[in-house]
Phi, psi and omega in degrees: 000155186246161185283106186285349176288350179264002184282128175300148191295326181294326178291317178297316174307314182291319182297328187267350185287124177291345182265000177294128177294146183298322180305310180293321180295321182291321180297316177297313182302323180282329184279323188302320184283347186278168173300124193290330168305306176298315181302315178295315172313303178305318182291326178287320177296321171299320174302312178305309177300315182290330170296318175301313179301313185291325177297322182296310183298306179298320181296336176294335176264007176085019185231085177296150179263157174276146179205000000 
């Protein structure tokens, strides 16, 4: 278990927000105990991959995204 007293308030608010999607809550629960540098690197790579997917989906409708 990790020290929850070191979690920034914004993260705590997000985890406690009933509107927070389960996927995001699960991702935070998984990332918080990890080394923060590694977790951020993986999250940034995930963002890159999701942007590629979004560009592909939107591009198929003829609306390229800005990036």
